[in-house]
PyMOL Python script that loads the backbone (N, CA, C, O; Angstrom):
from pymol import cmd

cmd.read_pdbstr("""\
ATOM      1  N   ALA A   1       0.790  -1.180  -0.105  1.00  0.00           N
ATOM      2  CA  ALA A   1       0.004   0.005  -0.151  1.00  0.00           C
ATOM      3  C   ALA A   1       0.837   1.275   0.056  1.00  0.00           C
ATOM      4  O   ALA A   1       0.461   2.291  -0.529  1.00  0.00           O
ATOM      5  N   VAL A   2       2.116   1.330   0.959  1.00  0.00           N
ATOM      6  CA  VAL A   2       2.544   2.679   0.644  1.00  0.00           C
ATOM      7  C   VAL A   2       3.415   2.573  -0.536  1.00  0.00           C
ATOM      8  O   VAL A   2       3.541   3.662  -1.094  1.00  0.00           O
ATOM      9  N   ILE A   3       3.948   1.772  -0.999  1.00  0.00           N
ATOM     10  CA  ILE A   3       4.350   1.958  -2.529  1.00  0.00           C
ATOM     11  C   ILE A   3       3.489   2.324  -3.674  1.00  0.00           C
ATOM     12  O   ILE A   3       3.947   2.982  -4.608  1.00  0.00           O
ATOM     13  N   ALA A   4       2.160   1.890  -3.637  1.00  0.00           N
ATOM     14  CA  ALA A   4       1.242   2.364  -4.505  1.00  0.00           C
ATOM     15  C   ALA A   4       0.725   3.963  -3.859  1.00  0.00           C
ATOM     16  O   ALA A   4       0.205   4.745  -4.655  1.00  0.00           O
ATOM     17  N   LEU A   5       0.839   4.228  -2.924  1.00  0.00           N
ATOM     18  CA  LEU A   5       0.375   5.673  -2.595  1.00  0.00           C
ATOM     19  C   LEU A   5       1.856   6.792  -2.921  1.00  0.00           C
ATOM     20  O   LEU A   5       1.773   8.009  -3.087  1.00  0.00           O
ATOM     21  N   ALA A   6       3.026   6.044  -2.943  1.00  0.00           N
ATOM     22  CA  ALA A   6       3.983   6.896  -3.248  1.00  0.00           C
ATOM     23  C   ALA A   6       4.052   7.170  -4.886  1.00  0.00           C
ATOM     24  O   ALA A   6       4.427   8.241  -5.364  1.00  0.00           O
ATOM     25  N   ALA A   7       3.595   5.929  -5.723  1.00  0.00           N
ATOM     26  CA  ALA A   7       3.524   6.146  -7.174  1.00  0.00           C
ATOM     27  C   ALA A   7       2.051   7.002  -7.319  1.00  0.00           C
ATOM     28  O   ALA A   7       1.943   7.472  -8.451  1.00  0.00           O
ATOM     29  N   ILE A   8       0.972   7.289  -6.488  1.00  0.00           N
ATOM     30  CA  ILE A   8       0.290   7.908  -6.914  1.00  0.00           C
ATOM     31  C   ILE A   8       0.471   9.429  -6.704  1.00  0.00           C
ATOM     32  O   ILE A   8       0.048  10.298  -7.467  1.00  0.00           O
ATOM     33  N   ARG A   9       1.102   9.608  -5.656  1.00  0.00           N
ATOM     34  CA  ARG A   9       1.683  11.131  -5.154  1.00  0.00           C
ATOM     35  C   ARG A   9       2.905  11.659  -6.301  1.00  0.00           C
ATOM     36  O   ARG A   9       3.117  12.856  -6.498  1.00  0.00           O
ATOM     37  N   GLU A  10       3.478  10.815  -6.841  1.00  0.00           N
ATOM     38  CA  GLU A  10       4.421  11.008  -8.126  1.00  0.00           C
ATOM     39  C   GLU A  10       3.543  11.338  -9.282  1.00  0.00           C
ATOM     40  O   GLU A  10       3.963  12.261  -9.980  1.00  0.00           O
ATOM     41  N   ASN A  11       2.455  10.808  -9.628  1.00  0.00           N
ATOM     42  CA  ASN A  11       1.693  11.088 -10.610  1.00  0.00           C
ATOM     43  C   ASN A  11       0.781  12.555 -10.540  1.00  0.00           C
ATOM     44  O   ASN A  11       0.605  13.266 -11.530  1.00  0.00           O
ATOM     45  N   PHE A  12       0.245  12.854  -9.185  1.00  0.00           N
ATOM     46  CA  PHE A  12      -0.155  13.916  -9.210  1.00  0.00           C
ATOM     47  C   PHE A  12       0.861  15.024  -9.194  1.00  0.00           C
ATOM     48  O   PHE A  12       0.609  16.072  -9.790  1.00  0.00           O
ATOM     49  N   GLN A  13       1.913  14.869  -8.594  1.00  0.00           N
ATOM     50  CA  GLN A  13       3.000  15.824  -8.364  1.00  0.00           C
ATOM     51  C   GLN A  13       3.374  16.252  -9.966  1.00  0.00           C
ATOM     52  O   GLN A  13       3.465  17.452 -10.227  1.00  0.00           O
ATOM     53  N   ALA A  14       3.578  15.286 -10.984  1.00  0.00           N
ATOM     54  CA  ALA A  14       3.743  15.479 -12.319  1.00  0.00           C
ATOM     55  C   ALA A  14       2.777  16.342 -12.799  1.00  0.00           C
ATOM     56  O   ALA A  14       3.147  17.241 -13.553  1.00  0.00           O
ATOM     57  N   SER A  15       1.443  16.228 -12.465  1.00  0.00           N
ATOM     58  CA  SER A  15       0.697  17.155 -13.212  1.00  0.00           C
ATOM     59  C   SER A  15       0.542  18.462 -12.673  1.00  0.00           C
ATOM     60  O   SER A  15      -0.207  19.272 -13.220  1.00  0.00           O
ATOM     61  N   TRP A  16       1.205  18.743 -11.619  1.00  0.00           N
ATOM     62  CA  TRP A  16       1.198  20.153 -10.974  1.00  0.00           C
ATOM     63  C   TRP A  16       1.416  21.300 -11.939  1.00  0.00           C
ATOM     64  O   TRP A  16       0.591  22.214 -11.926  1.00  0.00           O
ATOM     65  N   PRO A  17       2.253  21.337 -12.620  1.00  0.00           N
ATOM     66  CA  PRO A  17       2.644  22.461 -13.504  1.00  0.00           C
ATOM     67  C   PRO A  17       1.412  22.983 -14.425  1.00  0.00           C
ATOM     68  O   PRO A  17       1.325  24.153 -14.795  1.00  0.00           O
ATOM     69  N   ASN A  18       0.384  21.876 -14.779  1.00  0.00           N
ATOM     70  CA  ASN A  18      -0.790  22.384 -15.543  1.00  0.00           C
ATOM     71  C   ASN A  18      -1.867  22.866 -14.590  1.00  0.00           C
ATOM     72  O   ASN A  18      -2.852  23.450 -15.041  1.00  0.00           O
ATOM     73  N   ARG A  19      -1.724  22.649 -13.312  1.00  0.00           N
ATOM     74  CA  ARG A  19      -3.115  22.871 -12.468  1.00  0.00           C
ATOM     75  C   ARG A  19      -3.761  24.408 -12.408  1.00  0.00           C
ATOM     76  O   ARG A  19      -3.147  25.471 -12.325  1.00  0.00           O
ATOM     77  N   PRO A  20      -5.049  24.205 -12.469  1.00  0.00           N
ATOM     78  CA  PRO A  20      -5.772  25.667 -12.240  1.00  0.00           C
ATOM     79  C   PRO A  20      -5.207  26.413 -11.250  1.00  0.00           C
ATOM     80  O   PRO A  20      -4.502  25.915 -10.373  1.00  0.00           O
ATOM     81  N   PRO A  21      -5.518  27.805 -11.346  1.00  0.00           N
ATOM     82  CA  PRO A  21      -5.059  28.710 -10.295  1.00  0.00           C
ATOM     83  C   PRO A  21      -5.583  28.107  -8.652  1.00  0.00           C
ATOM     84  O   PRO A  21      -6.605  27.455  -8.436  1.00  0.00           O
ATOM     85  N   ASP A  22      -4.852  28.420  -7.925  1.00  0.00           N
ATOM     86  CA  ASP A  22      -5.193  28.223  -6.310  1.00  0.00           C
ATOM     87  C   ASP A  22      -5.929  26.921  -6.305  1.00  0.00           C
ATOM     88  O   ASP A  22      -7.085  26.848  -5.889  1.00  0.00           O
ATOM     89  N   LEU A  23      -5.216  25.818  -6.800  1.00  0.00           N
ATOM     90  CA  LEU A  23      -6.084  24.612  -6.670  1.00  0.00           C
ATOM     91  C   LEU A  23      -5.794  23.888  -5.444  1.00  0.00           C
ATOM     92  O   LEU A  23      -4.633  23.691  -5.086  1.00  0.00           O
ATOM     93  N   THR A  24      -6.858  23.461  -4.748  1.00  0.00           N
ATOM     94  CA  THR A  24      -6.685  22.488  -3.554  1.00  0.00           C
ATOM     95  C   THR A  24      -7.203  21.341  -3.756  1.00  0.00           C
ATOM     96  O   THR A  24      -8.264  21.343  -4.379  1.00  0.00           O
ATOM     97  N   LEU A  25      -6.666  20.077  -3.329  1.00  0.00           N
ATOM     98  CA  LEU A  25      -7.096  18.796  -3.786  1.00  0.00           C
ATOM     99  C   LEU A  25      -7.404  18.220  -2.274  1.00  0.00           C
ATOM    100  O   LEU A  25      -6.581  18.280  -1.361  1.00  0.00           O
ATOM    101  N   GLU A  26      -8.763  17.636  -2.150  1.00  0.00           N
ATOM    102  CA  GLU A  26      -9.120  16.829  -0.992  1.00  0.00           C
ATOM    103  C   GLU A  26      -9.290  15.602  -1.360  1.00  0.00           C
ATOM    104  O   GLU A  26      -9.978  15.295  -2.334  1.00  0.00           O
ATOM    105  N   VAL A  27      -8.620  14.690  -0.547  1.00  0.00           N
ATOM    106  CA  VAL A  27      -8.771  13.289  -0.797  1.00  0.00           C
ATOM    107  C   VAL A  27      -9.794  12.822   0.248  1.00  0.00           C
ATOM    108  O   VAL A  27      -9.665  13.006   1.458  1.00  0.00           O
ATOM    109  N   LEU A  28     -10.888  12.160  -0.383  1.00  0.00           N
ATOM    110  CA  LEU A  28     -11.976  12.085   0.535  1.00  0.00           C
ATOM    111  C   LEU A  28     -11.919  10.474   1.046  1.00  0.00           C
ATOM    112  O   LEU A  28     -12.239  10.155   2.191  1.00  0.00           O
ATOM    113  N   ARG A  29     -11.499   9.579   0.103  1.00  0.00           N
ATOM    114  CA  ARG A  29     -11.182   8.134   0.400  1.00  0.00           C
ATOM    115  C   ARG A  29     -10.482   7.402  -0.474  1.00  0.00           C
ATOM    116  O   ARG A  29     -10.562   7.643  -1.678  1.00  0.00           O
ATOM    117  N   ILE A  30      -9.612   6.292   0.072  1.00  0.00           N
ATOM    118  CA  ILE A  30      -8.850   5.559  -0.752  1.00  0.00           C
ATOM    119  C   ILE A  30      -8.974   4.268  -0.505  1.00  0.00           C
ATOM    120  O   ILE A  30      -8.745   3.897   0.647  1.00  0.00           O
ATOM    121  N   GLU A  31      -9.375   3.259  -1.543  1.00  0.00           N
ATOM    122  CA  GLU A  31      -9.659   1.833  -1.400  1.00  0.00           C
ATOM    123  C   GLU A  31      -8.571   1.054  -2.049  1.00  0.00           C
ATOM    124  O   GLU A  31      -8.044   1.273  -3.140  1.00  0.00           O
ATOM    125  N   LEU A  32      -8.301   0.021  -1.111  1.00  0.00           N
ATOM    126  CA  LEU A  32      -7.151  -0.873  -1.933  1.00  0.00           C
ATOM    127  C   LEU A  32      -7.933  -2.077  -1.941  1.00  0.00           C
ATOM    128  O   LEU A  32      -8.772  -2.465  -1.128  1.00  0.00           O
ATOM    129  N   ASP A  33      -7.389  -2.756  -3.314  1.00  0.00           N
ATOM    130  CA  ASP A  33      -8.055  -3.959  -3.816  1.00  0.00           C
ATOM    131  C   ASP A  33      -6.933  -4.773  -4.334  1.00  0.00           C
ATOM    132  O   ASP A  33      -7.003  -4.860  -5.560  1.00  0.00           O
ATOM    133  N   GLY A  34      -5.944  -5.386  -3.835  1.00  0.00           N
ATOM    134  CA  GLY A  34      -4.943  -5.975  -4.318  1.00  0.00           C
ATOM    135  C   GLY A  34      -4.101  -5.084  -5.250  1.00  0.00           C
ATOM    136  O   GLY A  34      -3.791  -4.010  -4.733  1.00  0.00           O
ATOM    137  N   PRO A  35      -3.650  -5.290  -6.538  1.00  0.00           N
ATOM    138  CA  PRO A  35      -3.094  -4.252  -7.347  1.00  0.00           C
ATOM    139  C   PRO A  35      -3.788  -2.922  -7.603  1.00  0.00           C
ATOM    140  O   PRO A  35      -3.114  -1.942  -7.921  1.00  0.00           O
ATOM    141  N   GLU A  36      -5.004  -2.857  -7.485  1.00  0.00           N
ATOM    142  CA  GLU A  36      -5.929  -2.032  -7.811  1.00  0.00           C
ATOM    143  C   GLU A  36      -6.131  -0.903  -6.391  1.00  0.00           C
ATOM    144  O   GLU A  36      -6.348  -1.333  -5.258  1.00  0.00           O
ATOM    145  N   VAL A  37      -6.025   0.410  -6.683  1.00  0.00           N
ATOM    146  CA  VAL A  37      -6.099   1.363  -5.850  1.00  0.00           C
ATOM    147  C   VAL A  37      -6.926   2.583  -6.492  1.00  0.00           C
ATOM    148  O   VAL A  37      -6.651   3.260  -7.483  1.00  0.00           O
ATOM    149  N   THR A  38      -8.223   2.666  -5.464  1.00  0.00           N
ATOM    150  CA  THR A  38      -9.055   3.791  -5.976  1.00  0.00           C
ATOM    151  C   THR A  38      -9.063   4.925  -5.013  1.00  0.00           C
ATOM    152  O   THR A  38      -9.254   4.709  -3.816  1.00  0.00           O
ATOM    153  N   SER A  39      -8.851   6.218  -5.514  1.00  0.00           N
ATOM    154  CA  SER A  39      -8.991   7.088  -4.594  1.00  0.00           C
ATOM    155  C   SER A  39     -10.179   8.250  -5.051  1.00  0.00           C
ATOM    156  O   SER A  39     -10.314   8.586  -6.228  1.00  0.00           O
ATOM    157  N   TYR A  40     -10.829   8.684  -4.186  1.00  0.00           N
ATOM    158  CA  TYR A  40     -11.952   9.572  -4.372  1.00  0.00           C
ATOM    159  C   TYR A  40     -11.708  10.994  -3.926  1.00  0.00           C
ATOM    160  O   TYR A  40     -11.540  11.187  -2.721  1.00  0.00           O
ATOM    161  N   TRP A  41     -11.671  11.969  -4.734  1.00  0.00           N
ATOM    162  CA  TRP A  41     -11.300  13.210  -4.478  1.00  0.00           C
ATOM    163  C   TRP A  41     -12.008  14.318  -4.893  1.00  0.00           C
ATOM    164  O   TRP A  41     -12.789  14.164  -5.832  1.00  0.00           O
ATOM    165  N   ARG A  42     -11.872  15.606  -4.290  1.00  0.00           N
ATOM    166  CA  ARG A  42     -12.677  16.614  -4.561  1.00  0.00           C
ATOM    167  C   ARG A  42     -11.708  17.987  -4.780  1.00  0.00           C
ATOM    168  O   ARG A  42     -10.990  18.316  -3.836  1.00  0.00           O
ATOM    169  N   CYS A  43     -11.688  18.753  -5.974  1.00  0.00           N
ATOM    170  CA  CYS A  43     -11.149  19.668  -6.357  1.00  0.00           C
ATOM    171  C   CYS A  43     -11.673  21.042  -6.108  1.00  0.00           C
ATOM    172  O   CYS A  43     -12.815  21.334  -6.462  1.00  0.00           O
ATOM    173  N   HIS A  44     -10.716  22.090  -5.382  1.00  0.00           N
ATOM    174  CA  HIS A  44     -11.570  23.528  -5.147  1.00  0.00           C
ATOM    175  C   HIS A  44     -10.419  24.485  -6.173  1.00  0.00           C
ATOM    176  O   HIS A  44      -9.203  24.290  -6.191  1.00  0.00           O
ATOM    177  N   SER A  45     -11.075  25.419  -6.894  1.00  0.00           N
ATOM    178  CA  SER A  45     -10.254  26.316  -7.593  1.00  0.00           C
ATOM    179  C   SER A  45     -11.228  27.598  -7.867  1.00  0.00           C
ATOM    180  O   SER A  45     -12.365  27.411  -8.301  1.00  0.00           O
ATOM    181  N   PRO A  46     -10.780  28.785  -7.619  1.00  0.00           N
ATOM    182  CA  PRO A  46     -11.768  29.645  -8.408  1.00  0.00           C
ATOM    183  C   PRO A  46     -11.899  29.667  -9.572  1.00  0.00           C
ATOM    184  O   PRO A  46     -12.609  30.557 -10.041  1.00  0.00           O
ATOM    185  N   ALA A  47     -11.272  28.713 -10.451  1.00  0.00           N
ATOM    186  CA  ALA A  47     -11.577  28.624 -11.925  1.00  0.00           C
ATOM    187  C   ALA A  47     -12.687  27.718 -12.148  1.00  0.00           C
ATOM    188  O   ALA A  47     -13.130  27.548 -13.284  1.00  0.00           O
ATOM    189  N   PHE A  48     -13.244  27.026 -10.958  1.00  0.00           N
ATOM    190  CA  PHE A  48     -14.679  26.110 -11.145  1.00  0.00           C
ATOM    191  C   PHE A  48     -15.456  26.999 -10.482  1.00  0.00           C
ATOM    192  O   PHE A  48     -15.120  27.739  -9.558  1.00  0.00           O
ATOM    193  N   GLU A  49     -16.961  26.842 -11.224  1.00  0.00           N
ATOM    194  CA  GLU A  49     -18.000  27.208 -10.539  1.00  0.00           C
ATOM    195  C   GLU A  49     -18.399  26.638  -9.076  1.00  0.00           C
ATOM    196  O   GLU A  49     -18.859  27.178  -8.070  1.00  0.00           O
ATOM    197  N   ALA A  50     -18.040  25.369  -9.382  1.00  0.00           N
ATOM    198  CA  ALA A  50     -18.347  24.447  -7.904  1.00  0.00           C
ATOM    199  C   ALA A  50     -17.072  23.483  -7.886  1.00  0.00           C
ATOM    200  O   ALA A  50     -16.237  23.328  -8.777  1.00  0.00           O
ATOM    201  N   PRO A  51     -17.141  22.937  -6.753  1.00  0.00           N
ATOM    202  CA  PRO A  51     -15.839  21.896  -6.487  1.00  0.00           C
ATOM    203  C   PRO A  51     -16.337  20.767  -7.697  1.00  0.00           C
ATOM    204  O   PRO A  51     -17.431  20.508  -8.197  1.00  0.00           O
ATOM    205  N   VAL A  52     -15.046  20.279  -7.878  1.00  0.00           N
ATOM    206  CA  VAL A  52     -15.203  19.077  -8.846  1.00  0.00           C
ATOM    207  C   VAL A  52     -14.939  17.890  -7.970  1.00  0.00           C
ATOM    208  O   VAL A  52     -14.016  17.917  -7.156  1.00  0.00           O
ATOM    209  N   ASP A  53     -15.773  16.780  -8.120  1.00  0.00           N
ATOM    210  CA  ASP A  53     -15.341  15.536  -7.456  1.00  0.00           C
ATOM    211  C   ASP A  53     -15.004  14.428  -8.566  1.00  0.00           C
ATOM    212  O   ASP A  53     -15.605  14.335  -9.637  1.00  0.00           O
ATOM    213  N   GLY A  54     -14.025  13.661  -8.178  1.00  0.00           N
ATOM    214  CA  GLY A  54     -13.816  12.476  -9.110  1.00  0.00           C
ATOM    215  C   GLY A  54     -13.174  11.245  -8.533  1.00  0.00           C
ATOM    216  O   GLY A  54     -12.944  11.070  -7.336  1.00  0.00           O
ATOM    217  N   ARG A  55     -12.956  10.557  -9.343  1.00  0.00           N
ATOM    218  CA  ARG A  55     -12.298   9.190  -8.872  1.00  0.00           C
ATOM    219  C   ARG A  55     -11.161   8.574  -9.634  1.00  0.00           C
ATOM    220  O   ARG A  55     -11.507   8.271 -10.776  1.00  0.00           O
ATOM    221  N   ASP A  56     -10.160   8.350  -9.408  1.00  0.00           N
ATOM    222  CA  ASP A  56      -9.029   7.741 -10.073  1.00  0.00           C
ATOM    223  C   ASP A  56      -8.727   6.389  -9.598  1.00  0.00           C
ATOM    224  O   ASP A  56      -8.512   6.142  -8.411  1.00  0.00           O
ATOM    225  N   ARG A  57      -8.712   5.472 -10.581  1.00  0.00           N
ATOM    226  CA  ARG A  57      -8.292   4.177 -10.528  1.00  0.00           C
ATOM    227  C   ARG A  57      -7.020   3.754 -10.932  1.00  0.00           C
ATOM    228  O   ARG A  57      -6.741   3.808 -12.129  1.00  0.00           O
ATOM    229  N   TYR A  58      -6.268   3.373 -10.180  1.00  0.00           N
ATOM    230  CA  TYR A  58      -4.761   3.036 -10.364  1.00  0.00           C
ATOM    231  C   TYR A  58      -4.734   1.363 -10.372  1.00  0.00           C
ATOM    232  O   TYR A  58      -5.373   0.659  -9.590  1.00  0.00           O
ATOM    233  N   TRP A  59      -3.929   0.927 -11.340  1.00  0.00           N
ATOM    234  CA  TRP A  59      -3.289  -0.327 -11.296  1.00  0.00           C
ATOM    235  C   TRP A  59      -1.747  -0.340 -11.015  1.00  0.00           C
ATOM    236  O   TRP A  59      -1.015   0.255 -11.806  1.00  0.00           O
ATOM    237  N   ILE A  60      -1.275  -0.913 -10.054  1.00  0.00           N
ATOM    238  CA  ILE A  60       0.098  -0.978  -9.670  1.00  0.00           C
ATOM    239  C   ILE A  60       0.955  -2.170  -9.858  1.00  0.00           C
ATOM    240  O   ILE A  60       0.452  -3.237  -9.505  1.00  0.00           O
ATOM    241  N   ARG A  61       2.144  -2.195 -10.343  1.00  0.00           N
ATOM    242  CA  ARG A  61       2.874  -3.209 -10.613  1.00  0.00           C
ATOM    243  C   ARG A  61       4.216  -2.924 -10.217  1.00  0.00           C
ATOM    244  O   ARG A  61       4.815  -1.891 -10.519  1.00  0.00           O
ATOM    245  N   ASP A  62       4.658  -3.826  -9.560  1.00  0.00           N
ATOM    246  CA  ASP A  62       6.311  -3.485  -9.006  1.00  0.00           C
ATOM    247  C   ASP A  62       6.551  -1.909  -8.664  1.00  0.00           C
ATOM    248  O   ASP A  62       7.555  -1.312  -9.054  1.00  0.00           O
ATOM    249  N   GLY A  63       5.452  -1.263  -7.845  1.00  0.00           N
ATOM    250  CA  GLY A  63       5.884  -0.106  -7.262  1.00  0.00           C
ATOM    251  C   GLY A  63       5.331   1.041  -8.402  1.00  0.00           C
ATOM    252  O   GLY A  63       5.197   2.227  -8.099  1.00  0.00           O
ATOM    253  N   LEU A  64       5.083   0.592  -9.532  1.00  0.00           N
ATOM    254  CA  LEU A  64       4.776   1.621 -10.654  1.00  0.00           C
ATOM    255  C   LEU A  64       3.330   1.593 -11.151  1.00  0.00           C
ATOM    256  O   LEU A  64       2.706   0.534 -11.216  1.00  0.00           O
ATOM    257  N   ILE A  65       2.740   2.924 -11.544  1.00  0.00           N
ATOM    258  CA  ILE A  65       1.464   2.904 -12.146  1.00  0.00           C
ATOM    259  C   ILE A  65       1.339   2.163 -13.660  1.00  0.00           C
ATOM    260  O   ILE A  65       2.127   2.585 -14.506  1.00  0.00           O
ATOM    261  N   THR A  66       0.531   1.233 -14.009  1.00  0.00           N
ATOM    262  CA  THR A  66       0.752   0.651 -15.148  1.00  0.00           C
ATOM    263  C   THR A  66      -0.856   0.872 -15.957  1.00  0.00           C
ATOM    264  O   THR A  66      -1.078   0.380 -17.063  1.00  0.00           O
ATOM    265  N   ARG A  67      -1.731   1.568 -15.302  1.00  0.00           N
ATOM    266  CA  ARG A  67      -2.633   1.790 -15.768  1.00  0.00           C
ATOM    267  C   ARG A  67      -3.592   3.062 -14.945  1.00  0.00           C
ATOM    268  O   ARG A  67      -3.595   3.036 -13.714  1.00  0.00           O
ATOM    269  N   LEU A  68      -4.137   3.807 -15.443  1.00  0.00           N
ATOM    270  CA  LEU A  68      -5.057   4.898 -14.670  1.00  0.00           C
ATOM    271  C   LEU A  68      -6.220   5.397 -15.167  1.00  0.00           C
ATOM    272  O   LEU A  68      -6.079   6.300 -15.991  1.00  0.00           O
ATOM    273  N   GLU A  69      -7.320   5.068 -14.900  1.00  0.00           N
ATOM    274  CA  GLU A  69      -8.651   5.738 -15.267  1.00  0.00           C
ATOM    275  C   GLU A  69      -9.049   6.981 -14.386  1.00  0.00           C
ATOM    276  O   GLU A  69      -8.746   6.934 -13.194  1.00  0.00           O
ATOM    277  N   VAL A  70      -9.601   7.916 -14.798  1.00  0.00           N
ATOM    278  CA  VAL A  70     -10.010   9.379 -13.979  1.00  0.00           C
ATOM    279  C   VAL A  70     -11.235   9.470 -14.542  1.00  0.00           C
ATOM    280  O   VAL A  70     -11.426   9.510 -15.758  1.00  0.00           O
ATOM    281  N   ASP A  71     -12.360   9.514 -13.426  1.00  0.00           N
ATOM    282  CA  ASP A  71     -13.753   9.590 -13.901  1.00  0.00           C
ATOM    283  C   ASP A  71     -14.145  11.123 -12.859  1.00  0.00           C
ATOM    284  O   ASP A  71     -13.784  11.274 -11.692  1.00  0.00           O
ATOM    285  N   PHE A  72     -14.815  11.941 -13.539  1.00  0.00           N
ATOM    286  CA  PHE A  72     -15.577  12.721 -12.780  1.00  0.00           C
ATOM    287  C   PHE A  72     -16.878  12.500 -12.601  1.00  0.00           C
ATOM    288  O   PHE A  72     -17.632  12.171 -13.516  1.00  0.00           O
ATOM    289  N   LEU A  73     -17.263  12.685 -11.273  1.00  0.00           N
ATOM    290  CA  LEU A  73     -18.489  12.396 -10.916  1.00  0.00           C
ATOM    291  C   LEU A  73     -19.520  13.491 -10.509  1.00  0.00           C
ATOM    292  O   LEU A  73     -20.663  13.172 -10.180  1.00  0.00           O
TER     293      LEU A  73
END
""", "prot")
cmd.dss("prot")
cmd.show_as("cartoon", "prot")
cmd.util.cbc("prot")
cmd.orient("prot")
């Protein structure tokens, strides 16, 4: 689980240069199921009319993200 969380953190940090202004990301819940990690989150930014909720599904192998699906809820 720690390796999966490190891989997720690296993925988010890699996307930071393209973030909306004053973005904050609130992690609501993380679910672990074998090699699959699902995180539910909420983004806040003045660029959005309202907070944006989403879900990321990661597949982890050998400490690396092998697949990522992002859904907006």
